[in-house]
C-alpha positions, -999 to 999 in steps of 0.1 A, spaced: -123 141 502 -123 154 467 -133 121 452 -166 122 471 -180 148 448 -179 122 420 -194 95 441 -159 78 445 -158 72 483 -126 56 494 -126 32 524 -105 37 555 -78 13 544 -77 30 509 -72 64 527 -44 49 548 -26 37 517 -31 70 499 -17 89 529 14 67 530 19 72 492 18 110 497 46 107 522 69 85 501 74 57 476 56 26 486 45 -7 471 8 -13 477 -3 -48 470 -40 -54 475 -66 -80 468 -84 -83 435 -112 -58 436 -100 -40 466 -96 -6 449 -60 -2 437 -72 19 408 -91 43 430 -60 49 452 -40 55 420 -66 80 408 -65 99 441 -28 100 439 -29 113 402 -53 141 412 -32 151 441 1 151 422 -14 170 392 -26 198 416 8 205 429 26 236 417 59 216 413 41 191 389 33 217 362 45 206 328 53 172 343 42 138 329 24 112 349 32 76 339 7 49 348 21 14 341 0 -18 337 10 -53 331 -16 -63 305 -29 -48 272 -65 -52 283 -58 -30 313 -45 -1 292 -79 6 278 -97 -1 311 -76 20 333 -71 47 307 -108 51 303 -113 52 341 -87 80 345 -102 100 316 -137 97 330 -128 108 365 -101 135 359 -98 165 336 -64 154 325 -54 145 290 -49 107 289 -31 87 261 -31 49 260 -1 32 245 5 -5 239 16 -30 213 15 -16 178 3 18 191 37 23 208 60 49 194 96 41 185 120 53 212 140 72 186 111 90 171 118 124 187 91 143 168 63 120 178 73 117 214 76 155 216 41 159 202 28 133 226 44 150 257 30 183 246 -6 170 240 -10 147 271 -7 147 309 -11 110 317 5 81 299 -13 47 305 10 20 289 25 -13 291 62 -18 297 86 -46 291 96 -63 323 64 -55 342 50 -88 354 17 -95 372 27 -110 406 8 -121 436 -13 -93 452 -8 -87 489 -38 -96 511 -55 -69 532 -74 -75 565 -102 -51 555 -110 -69 522 -139 -93 526 -131 -129 521 -156 -155 507 -167 -188 523 -143 -215 511 -156 -250 503 -140 -281 491 -163 -302 470 -153 -338 461 -166 -356 431 -164 -393 420 -138 -405 394 -151 -409 358 -164 -443 347 -145 -465 322 -174 -465 297 -206 -447 290 -231 -473 280 -259 -448 274 -239 -427 248 -250 -434 212 -228 -455 191 -209 -454 168 -193 -422 181 -173 -398 160 -141 -411 176 -148 -447 167 -156 -437 131 -123 -419 128 -104 -449 143 -108 -469 111 -81 -448 94 -45 -457 96 -22 -432 113 -1 -427 82 -32 -411 66 -32 -384 92 6 -379 87 1 -376 50 -26 -350 56 -2 -331 80 -29 -335 107 -12 -339 142 -34 -369 153 -13 -377 183 -18 -342 198 -56 -344 190 -58 -378 206 -41 -366 237 -65 -337 241 -95 -358 232 -88 -383 261 -82 -353 284 -116 -339 276 -132 -373 278 -118 -378 313 -128 -343 324 -162 -337 307 -175 -369 292 -181 -384 257 -204 -358 244 -180 -329 251 -150 -349 239 -168 -356 207 -177 -319 203 -140 -310 208 -130 -337 182 -156 -325 157 -144 -288 160 -107 -298 158 -112 -320 127 -131 -292 111 -103 -268 114 -78 -293 100 -101 -301 71 -103 -264 62 -66 -261 65 -59 -291 42 -84 -278 17 -70 -243 17 -35 -256 12 -47 -277 -17 -66 -248 -32 -35 -226 -29 -14 -251 -47 -41 -253 -74 -42 -215 -77 -4 -213 -79 -4 -238 -107 -32 -220 -125 -13 -187 -122 19 -202 -136 -2 -217 -165 -19 -183 -170 15 -166 -172 31 -193 -193 58 -196 -166 74 -227 -150 61 -234 -115 79 -249 -86 46 -260 -71 39 -296 -73 2 -304 -70 -2 -335 -50 -37 -351 -51 -55 -356 -18 -58 -392 -8 -94 -407 -11 -95 -411 27 -96 -373 31 -130 -371 14 -142 -400 36 -131 -381 67 -148 -350 54 -180 -369 48 -179 -384 83 -174 -348 97 -205 -337 77 -226 -366 90 -220 -356 126 -225 -319 121 -261 -319 135 -248 -332 168 -216 -313 175 -216 -281 156 -207 -252 179 -227 -228 157 -261 -244 163 -287 -230 187 -286 -244 223 -323 -252 222 -319 -279 194 -307 -306 218 -310 -316 254 -280 -334 269 -287 -360 295 -263 -361 325 -255 -397 316 -234 -384 288 -213 -363 312 -187 -371 339 -197 -372 376 -176 -340 378 -201 -322 356 -230 -337 375 -216 -322 408 -211 -289 390 -247 -289 379 -258 -296 414 -238 -267 427 -252 -243 401 -287 -254 410 -281 -249 447 -266 -214 444 -288 -201 415 -309 -170 420 -324 -148 394 -296 -122 398 -266 -144 406 -233 -144 386 -204 -168 388 -171 -179 372 -159 -214 367 -122 -215 363 -106 -243 341 -71 -249 329 -75 -258 291 -90 -238 264 -109 -267 249 -125 -274 283 -137 -238 285 -152 -239 250 -169 -273 254 -181 -267 290 -197 -234 280 -215 -251 251 -229 -281 269 -240 -265 302 -269 -246 287 -280 -279 269 -282 -300 301 -319 -306 308 -317 -300 346 -304 -264 343 -316 -255 307 -330 -221 307 -313 -211 340 -277 -209 329 -265 -186 302 -228 -194 295 -199 -177 278 -163 -189 273 -132 -166 278 -98 -178 268 -64 -159 269 -57 -161 232 -89 -143 224 -89 -111 243 -81 -78 227 -74 -44 242 -110 -38 249 -114 -71 268 -135 -84 238 -128 -119 228 -115 -126 193 -102 -156 172 -132 -176 185 -166 -185 169 -189 -156 163 -213 -167 191 -185 -162 216 -176 -126 208 -181 -98 233 -182 -123 262 -167 -99 287 -191 -71 279 -220 -96 280 -209 -108 315 -206 -72 327 -241 -64 315 -255 -96 330 -265 -111 296 -247 -143 307 -245 -154 343 -218 -181 342 -184 -174 327 -162 -204 319 -127 -189 319 -90 -198 319 -64 -179 340 -70 -148 319 -100 -139 341 -81 -143 373 -68 -106 374 -69 -74 355 -103 -74 337 -130 -54 354 -158 -78 364 -186 -74 389 -182 -91 422 -193 -127 418 -217 -147 440 -200 -180 432 -165 -189 420 -157 -225 413 -121 -239 406 -133 -267 382 -97 -279 378 -70 -283 405 -51 -253 417 -15 -251 405 0 -223 424 -5 -194 448 -13 -168 422 -42 -189 408 -56 -196 443 -55 -159 455 -65 -142 423 -94 -165 414 -107 -163 450 -106 -125 448 -133 -126 422 -157 -138 450 -156 -105 469 -192 -101 480 -199 -106 517 -221 -136 508 -198 -150 480 -188 -186 480 -155 -200 467 -155 -237 458 -125 -259 450 -135 -292 432 -111 -321 440 -116 -357 429 -123 -382 456 -91 -399 468 -69 -372 452 -47 -366 482 -20 -347 461 -43 -319 451 -60 -318 484 -27 -314 502 -16 -287 478 -48 -267 485 -42 -268 522 -5 -259 517 -15 -228 497 -41 -218 523 -17 -222 551 11 -202 534 -10 -172 524 -6 -152 557 32 -157 555 33 -144 520 13 -114 531 38 -107 558 67 -108 533 50 -82 511 41 -60 540 77 -60 552 89 -44 519 85 -10 536 105 -18 566 141 -6 570 166 -30 554 187 -53 575 219 -44 556 226 -81 549 233 -84 511 247 -110 490 275 -103 466 252 -96 436 230 -73 456 261 -54 468 272 -51 432 241 -30 425 251 -4 451 274 23 438 297 36 465 304 73 471 339 70 456 327 55 424 298 81 422 324 109 426 343 96 396 314 95 372 313 118 342 285 134 321 289 140 284 266 166 268 262 172 231 261 210 227 241 210 194 212 189 208 216 189 246 215 151 246 232 138 278 253 106 281 256 91 316 269 59 331 233 48 335 222 50 299 255 40 281 250 2 281 214 5 268 226 27 239 252 1 229 226 -26 231 203 -5 209 231 0 184 238 -37 181 201 -47 179 199 -28 146 226 -49 129 208 -73 105 214 -110 109 202 -143 95 195 -177 110 232 -186 107 245 -156 126 243 -153 164 228 -121 179 250 -91 179 256 -79 214 284 -60 232 307 -83 251 322 -74 285 351 -91 302 370 -85 334 358 -77 368 368 -43 384 385 -32 352 362 -41 323 370 -46 287 343 -41 260 344 -58 226 319 -45 200 306 -67 172 329 -68 141 298 -61 119 301 -24 131 325 -10 104 351 5 127 389 2 129 401 -26 150 413 -3 178 378 12 180 361 -21 185 378 -28 218 378 -5 249 393 -10 283 378 11 310 391 27 342 393 5 374 362 8 397 352 -7 430 321 -23 416 318 -48 387 287 -32 372 301 3 376 333 -9 358 310 -20 328 292 13 329 324 31 328 338 14 298 305 16 280 305 53 286 340 56 270 327 36 240 296 57 233 317 89 236 341 76 210 313 63 187 297 97 188 329 112 175 330 86 148 294 96 138 281 61 147 258 79 171 242 111 160 240 143 180 210 130 199 232 100 209 209 77 190 222 51 164 194 61 141 163 82 142 130 67 129 98 86 126 63 73 117 51 109 116 67 140 102 104 143 99 121 176 104 154 170 85 169 146 59 198 122 61 222 152 56 207 172 84 190 197 61 155 209 73 124 196 57 91 213 55 60 197 72 37 182 45 15 163 68 -14 186 60 -11 184 22 -45 170 11 -46 138 -9 -62 156 -38 -44 190 -43 -57 222 -58 -27 238 -74 -18 266 -100 3 253 -128 24 273 -154 3 283 -184 13 304 -214 -22 311 -227 -30 348 -224 -40 376 -247 -26 404 -225 -13 439 -235 14 428 -259 6 402 -286 30 380 -305 25 363 -339 38 327 -343 35 313 -379 22 277 -380 34 254 -407 18 221 -417 40 198 -438 62 229 -444 34 250 -458 22 281 -440 -13 274 -426 -21 302 -401 -8 324 -373 -10 317 -336 -14 349 -317 -7 349 -280 4 373 -252 33 351 -244 64 350 -267 68 313 -275 98 296 -289 95 273 -320 80 239 -313 75 207 -334 47 183 -331 34 154 -351 -4 149 -354 -10 129 -386 11 157 -402 44 174 -395 36 206 -376 59 233 -365 58 268 -354 83 297 -360 95 320 -332 71 348 -323 74 385 -334 55 414 -319 22 424 -334 19 462 -340 -13 482 -340 -18 517 -353 -36 530 -323 -59 520 -294 -90 520 -315 -73 499 -342 -62 475 -317 -96 471 -301 -113 465 -335 -87 440 -346 -87 422 -313 -125 418 -314 -123 405 -350 -96 380 -341 -117 369 -311 -149 363 -331 -129 345 -359 -112 322 -334 -144 314 -316 -161 305 -349 -131 284 -359 -131 265 -326 -169 259 -329 -166 247 -364 -136 224 -362 -131 215 -324 -160 217 -300 -196 228 -302 -197 234 -265 -200 271 -255 -174 288 -233 -176 321 -217 -140 328 -205 -117 351 -225 -97 332 -251 -61 328 -243 -50 326 -279 -61 336 -314 -56 315 -345 -58 336 -376 -50 335 -414 -18 351 -426 -8 367 -458 23 356 -478 43 383 -459 32 367 -425 8 395 -417 -26 389 -402 -52 388 -430 -80 407 -415 -100 408 -448 -103 370 -449 -114 370 -412 -140 396 -419 -155 374 -446 -161 345 -422 -172 367 -393 -197 385 -416 -212 353 -426 -209 329 -397 -237 307 -408 -223 305 -444 -231 319 -479 -257 307 -504 -241 321 -536 -229 289 -553 -221 309 -585 -186 316 -572 -179 280 -564 -158 259 -590 -139 227 -593 -110 241 -573 -132 242 -542 -140 205 -544 -123 187 -515 -114 220 -499 -146 239 -491 -164 235 -459 -202 236 -461 -232 234 -437 -267 219 -443 -294 242 -429 -314 212 -419 -285 198 -399 -269 230 -388 -238 225 -366 -226 195 -385 -199 206 -408 -194 189 -442 -166 189 -468 -177 194 -504 -166 167 -528 -183 176 -560 -216 190 -574 -238 164 -590 -256 181 -619 -270 147 -629 -290 144 -597 -319 165 -585 -345 161 -557 -368 144 -582 -343 117 -591 -348 82 -579 -320 69 -556 -300 41 -573 -300 5 -559 -275 -1 -532 -275 35 -519 -286 44 -484 -315 64 -499 -327 34 -519 -362 24 -510 -376 59 -513 -393 70 -546 -372 102 -548 -345 120 -530 -372 146 -521 -392 119 -503 -360 106 -485 -348 141 -472 -383 151 -462 -387 121 -440 -352 123 -426 -350 159 -417 -386 166 -405 -388 166 -367 -412 178 -341 -401 213 -342 -386 213 -376 -399 210 -411 -374 200 -436 -364 230 -459 -359 218 -494 -354 238 -526 -378 233 -554 -350 226 -579 -313 225 -582 -286 199 -582 -274 177 -554 -239 177 -541 -216 151 -526 -200 157 -493 -183 139 -465 -188 145 -427 -160 164 -411 -157 152 -374 -146 178 -349 -110 174 -338 -112 176 -301 -84 151 -293 -53 170 -282 -31 140 -280 2 137 -298 30 111 -299 64 119 -284 80 96 -309 65 103 -344 80 71 -357 59 50 -334 26 66 -345 10 43 -369 -9 57 -399 -47 51 -399 -66 37 -429 -97 60 -430 -129 52 -449 -148 85 -452 -185 86 -446 -201 101 -478 -235 115 -483 -256 136 -508 -276 167 -501 -295 194 -521 -270 221 -529 -295 250 -524 -302 240 -488 -265 241 -480 -243 271 -472 -205 274 -477 -182 288 -451 -154 313 -459 -126 294 -443 -96 283 -463 -83 247 -463 -51 258 -447 -68 275 -418 -93 246 -414 -64 222 -411 -47 245 -387 -77 245 -364 -79 207 -367 -44 204 -353 -48 233 -328 -56 210 -297 -25 189 -303 -4 220 -310 -17 238 -279 -10 207 -258 25 205 -271 32 242 -266 19 239 -230 41 210 -223 72 227 -237 64 260 -219 63 242 -186 94 222 -193 113 253 -202 102 271 -170 111 240 -149 145 238 -165 153 275 -159 137 280 -124 147 246 -108 182 247 -124 179 214 -141 207 201 -163 202 197 -201 178 168 -200 162 157 -234 131 178 -240 106 149 -247 119 130 -217 112 161 -195 77 163 -209 71 126 -202 85 129 -167 60 158 -158 29 142 -173 9 121 -149 -12 91 -159 -45 108 -153 -38 131 -183 -43 101 -206 -19 117 -230 -7 85 -246 23 86 -225 30 93 -188 58 93 -163 50 57 -151 80 42 -169 104 69 -159 92 68 -123 101 31 -122 135 38 -135 140 69 -114 131 49 -83 161 26 -89 184 55 -98 173 73 -65 180 42 -45 214 36 -61 226 72 -58 214 75 -22 231 43 -13 264 55 -27 262 88 -9 252 73 25 278 45 22 306 71 19 292 98 42 289 74 70 318 49 68 314 37 104 277 29 103 265 -6 98 240 -19 72 210 -16 96 217 21 102 224 28 65 191 10 54 170 31 78 187 63 66 182 53 29 146 45 35 140 79 50 158 95 20 137 77 -7 103 77 11 72 93 -3 71 117 26 106 129 19 100 132 -19 67 151 -13 85 175 11 112 183 -14 87 186 -42 67 211 -23 98 231 -13 107 237 -50 70 241 -60 72 212 -85 34 211 -85 34 242 -108 51 223 -137 30 191 -137 7 184 -167 -25 167 -156 -50 180 -182 -69 154 -202 -60 153 -239 -97 158 -249 -109 194 -254 -146 188 -257 -147 218 -234 -122 244 -246 -97 250 -219 -71 273 -233 -86 304 -219 -74 331 -196 -80 328 -159 -99 355 -140 -67 367 -123 -50 373 -156 -80 391 -171 -81 415 -141 -44 419 -137 -24 417 -169 8 414 -150 -3 384 -129 18 353 -131 7 330 -160 -9 301 -141 -41 282 -142 -59 262 -115 -57 224 -117 -64 194 -93 -46 162 -91 -33 137 -64 -4 146 -42 10 112 -51 18 126 -85 44 149 -71 64 120 -57 62 101 -90 74 132 -109 104 136 -86 115 100 -94 105 103 -131 129 134 -134 157 113 -122 148 86 -147 148 111 -175 181 125 -165 196 91 -163 185 82 -198 200 116 -210 233 114 -195 237 85 -170 246 89 -133 264 123 -137 233 140 -151 212 122 -125 233 137 -97 229 172 -111 191 167 -113 190 152 -78 209 181 -64 186 206 -81 156 188 -66 170 189 -31 176 151 -27 202 136 -5 226 124 -33 258 142 -20 260 169 -46 266 171 -84 303 161 -84 307 128 -104 315 98 -83 350 90 -96 361 126 -87 343 128 -54 354 94 -41 391 87 -46 405 52 -48 436 40 -30 463 39 -58 480 10 -42 472 -23 -60 466 -53 -38 461 -84 -61 436 -111 -51 445 -146 -40 447 -173 -66 416 -188 -49 395 -160 -64 410 -161 -99 381 -181 -113 356 -157 -97 374 -128 -113 374 -146 -146 336 -153 -145 329 -117 -134 350 -104 -163 366 -80 -139 401 -77 -122 400 -62 -87 422 -34 -78 418 -40 -40 419 -75 -27 403 -67 6 371 -56 -12 365 -90 -27 374 -107 5 348 -85 23 322 -92 -3 323 -130 2 326 -130 40 293 -140 57 285 -122 90 287 -155 109 323 -159 99 330 -122 107 316 -125 142 340 -153 151 372 -145 131 369 -107 131 371 -83 100 342 -68 81 315 -89 64 296 -83 32 267 -64 48 277 -29 39 286 -39 3 253 -57 0 236 -25 10 254 -8 -19 247 -35 -45 210 -41 -44 198 -11 -65 193 -26 -100 160 -43 -105 142 -32 -137 130 -57 -162 105 -54 -190 79 -80 -179 86 -79 -142 49 -79 -135 46 -115 -146 72 -128 -121 64 -126 -84 92 -146 -69 111 -141 -36 145 -123 -37 161 -137 -69 197 -128 -61 216 -137 -30 231 -113 -6 266 -124 -17 258 -116 -53 247 -81 -43 278 -75 -22 301 -86 -50 284 -62 -73 288 -35 -47 324 -43 -43 329 -40 -82 313 -5 -80 336 6 -51 367 -10 -66 361 7 -100 362 41 -83 324 43 -86 325 39 -124 289 30 -129 292 21 -165 319 -4 -157 300 -19 -128 268 -21 -149 288 -39 -176 298 -66 -151 262 -70 -139 250 -74 -175 278 -99 -182 271 -120 -151 233 -118 -157 234 -124 -194 213 -155 -194 187 -137 -173 188 -105 -192 183 -124 -225 149 -135 -212 140 -105 -191 148 -77 -215 161 -47 -195 143 -22 -217 116 -2 -201 82 -11 -216 46 -1 -212 25 -23 -191 -2 -44 -209 -31 -22 -198 -14 9 -212 -6 -9 -244 -42 -19 -248 -56 15 -241 -32 32 -265 -41 7 -293 -78 9 -288 -77 47 -287 -57 48 -320 -83 26 -334 -110 52 -327 -128 34 -299 -135 50 -265 -156 23 -249 -130 -1 -234 -134 -12 -198 -120 -38 -174 -144 -53 -148 -142 -77 -119 -161 -109 -127 -164 -143 -112 -154 -176 -130 -168 -209 -121 -144 -238 -125 -144 -272 -110 -173 -261 -88 -153 -233 -74 -161 -196 -79 -131 -172 -81 -129 -136 -88 -111 -124 -119 -109 -96 -144 -125 -94 -179 -120 -70 -208 -151 -55 -224 -156 -35 -255 -189 -16 -257 -201 -39 -229 -193 -71 -247 -167 -93 -230 -138 -103 -254 -115 -118 -228 -119 -132 -194 -125 -136 -166 -88 -141 -160 -78 -153 -125 -43 -148 -113 -23 -143 -81 -37 -108 -77 -62 -85 -93 -35 -64 -108 -19 -93 -124 -52 -106 -137 -58 -72 -152 -24 -73 -170 -30 -108 -183 -65 -100 -196 -53 -68 -213 -24 -87 -229 -47 -114 -244 -73 -88 -255 -46 -68 -273 -34 -100 -290 -69 -108 -301 -76 -74 -315 -43 -72 -333 -50 -105 -351 -48 -98 -388 -74 -124 -396 -102 -113 -373 -92 -85 -349 -102 -56 -372 -135 -73 -381 -142 -80 -344 -136 -44 -334 -158 -31 -363 -186 -54 -352 -185 -41 -316 -175 -4 -320 -196 24 -333 -178 53 -317 -171 71 -350 -198 75 -375 -175 90 -400 -148 64 -402 -136 30 -392 -99 30 -383 -78 0 -380 -41 -5 -376 -24 -14 -409 -9 -49 -411 20 -61 -431 0 -89 -446 -33 -84 -464 -35 -117 -481 -56 -131 -453 -83 -104 -456 -85 -98 -493 -119 -111 -498 -144 -88 -516 -172 -100 -494 -184 -73 -470 -171 -76 -435 -206 -78 -422 -213 -109 -442 -178 -125 -436 -178 -118 -398 -213 -117 -386 -226 -115 -350 -226 -153 -346 -189 -153 -354 -183 -126 -328 -202 -145 -301 -184 -177 -310 -150 -159 -308 -158 -145 -274 -171 -178 -260 -142 -200 -271 -108 -207 -257 -109 -197 -220 -116 -231 -204 -98 -251 -231 -68 -228 -232 -64 -228 -194 -65 -266 -194 -39 -268 -221 -17 -243 -203 -20 -264 -171 -9 -295 -190 21 -278 -205 31 -263 -172 28 -297 -155 50 -313 -182 75 -285 -177 76 -291 -140 80 -328 -145 108 -323 -169 125 -299 -144 122 -325 -116 136 -353 -138 165 -331 -148 
């Protein structure tokens, strides 16, 4: 046969079974190890070779998860077919069409588990070898073990009262029962070992529970929040129990080496002594055996003590295998580390005795064993036949151990042995022709020809889905299984009544008219056929009502790619979009063929002209001054030569300006802009530019400099070239030969000449000093590489700046021909370019995407991702937009699918707000081209032309960038948030429609969804509820529905609140929500009432929101509904404005009460100022630490001094946020003397431990007061 080529030679009986399987369907039940898998493999090879089997799928079903991997690997290794293994969490949802289609296309054989497949008794076969069977009797266990050391662990634990175990929530009664069972079966040492391990697990559980409560209380204290956790101290007996457990650790720990201790047989039961004798009698160097036991603790303890018994020590290598610890690979889990990989070790021969429960009886692939012992009595035929099947060598022995005098188990064994041939005949008779004698239930499974002729088929033309009598009931069950329910609601199932004319009642939780909840089918001659007929009618009707989609499914889920949204519109595949995207974003910076001049004004004074190849509209920006530009006008040249010369001059001038005032780093790309001086008539002043370009290093003629240049003229010291200075004044009273006055930085040197010579002389440079001439005062001009600007100028705090002054010889300095206005223009150029870029992208997005008139700054914020570090980002708007998206989608789906229940709607909504959906829609509209991700710093000048634009002047104005794909999803939600802040729900609907979201279109809700004009007043029983809501219902039935629990609806009929609850759960934004991590705060009933208000008000969101605010007034007063920055962002913004760039947060451990816990600390220039803070999670710890650090740094009495001690980022100035009160810091003593390093260290070292203890006391008092109340 074909299999012989691979070394797989079937036996004759296997060939016979294979031949019968080729002829027709059979059930082949064979012994364990008799080659069922080989027969299946032969059948798979034969079927796959048939012409009729092309494009067909082979299904291989197995009863256990472990067999999926084993059989799948076997088929893959021995056939060229493509095999997929499916089980458990790897299974695909039945409604996931896309994933199933892909699986069917990519695989030939499906090896999988299936619900309802059970492992039953295997049929015996004459050709399969049988082992020798022996009954081995053993004496009963003694009453006491006099040789066992005393006191035992059991006797030590007996001194504690039972109420102590109850108080510790330790199930002592169960432990006691299993202890005596192990003592009776194995002896005192094994029983003590079990007791030791069991007590260890419970001690760890009690300690972990106590520590969790402690951590929860600490967390509440850290947050300053009341806590519902009541910390109950552990009784002193717990610590005594723990110490007893520790004292016995050297004797009973399962983790110790087996060579540490030899166990005498006197510590074991006679049953183990007989077992040891059997192992010695049958032991050979290559032998392997299995000992079957009933209980897990027996397997664990027996596998531990056998290798330590002196008579067989070194001969027996044991492993334990229990059912709860086997994964799909047959590798044990949830057991001690020394027990892992037991199955693989037994296969390799590393262990020769396997102590196993029933899990090893069938399924796992083990080598044939020389010895199989039933250590515990046989319970049923399955255990007898399957465990004996492990002993399938010709010389194997199967031993059943039975206690002396136990006639019950002895009789059971003989009964099983005698009944085995009869069971074999029953299985073999399954292939015989039936006797045609059926009971009534069996007859009901047979559909007669008359009923078959009356069956119908329903085909959906759009999808080809087919409804038949056979699948209709399962479809209804699937629909009902999706209806949510709580513990008070019975399961939702379709109900059938009647015999040969069935009536079907659907659950009232399906929102259908009453006449569509009950169906009466046609009469049939078979009861089950009558049910199928009425179910067929129901599914047809439910498809018409859109309860089932065109694929005849109640809902379609997909863990992979989706092909359409909730409205049926196609979606692009974004599964291949990388996590980090390379994109081209809109960019206005080019100096192409046509140039435009845009005047730049600083504080309403003309400063310079911005020349670009893009006509820009007027923009405003605040960067320590009010800056705005005027609309551009075209720049005219006389001819080509004139244009080339002037372009070259503007290029050189702009490069010099950028080098002098922004960044000293070189750049080779073509500039995307020119910043040039303008005349009073707004023409480019080429003469002024020529002066700077002609003397790029400066001029030495000081005769033309007068007092008007003081504070305006930029100069450069030849000894420190590249470090621009601003001239303050010329000191004719000081020369190089003058002595520095006391208190100056030059004090300590005999003359200024000596000071400058020492300071400026380096290895490759000799200080250049004039022989005479005055000194001049100057201040360092730091380069302005920060391109950040505030969106709200009123929130930008002014900075108190202390300039860094110096003196230098006048004649070793050169002055630069750049006017003050132009210098200031270059200083604000990074921020101006940043703002122009943002506005350009916003304008393009608004026009090209068809966005409504959203506020400009909100659009900028929505399209700026956090990595830009711009001082603002779309994080706040994304949080708001997420809620807006959820609400708008809920309203649309609620109305689009009026007959779908909450479970269906929730799944639809999830797919319409998922990251996958948002990413697909963002890629469709190319949203990535409008996103701002550039860092605010321009240390490297980035406003240059791309290579494409330099080569092709007509190329689209774009520039390459890289950012995460997650940013696109956030931008989609942030745009919704920005539109909601601009114009509420109507503008949000316009925006969502432009973005391709499933919101139902731009028509406002009150117009789109009409309200029944007829008023139905509510009952007087609801008058008080209406009064508390502050709202009078137009339609009574909505309020009744909103307060009807599903359990009431299922018995009395009528709708429940589930659909309204789906509608009312979309408002969940609070300012400090990160501090609170509670379970669901509002009940389902509250959400449903709010949903009812929204529907009853004709979807007037403002009115519904007013009701919510009124009802939640006490909560909102504490949890401000305004959108706020998180503490980390607040801290980073403040520290950046203060001029510091060395702020970090790090994970650090905190030792408290002898316990180490990981927290988060805040560091400034490597010095920890707050922390480590430990909270419920790392993110919350980071928030708390940042909040405290900001409070410390903002402290008017010490925060500024603390930062000045730690920070040296800016040599030229120390910036602090102005405070309203200066009385506390009005001392004339220098800060370095008032706030020295010792004070800094003291400030950092105090408060953490004491503050936490105080907070815990306060929290405990608050809890106590709440309990008393």
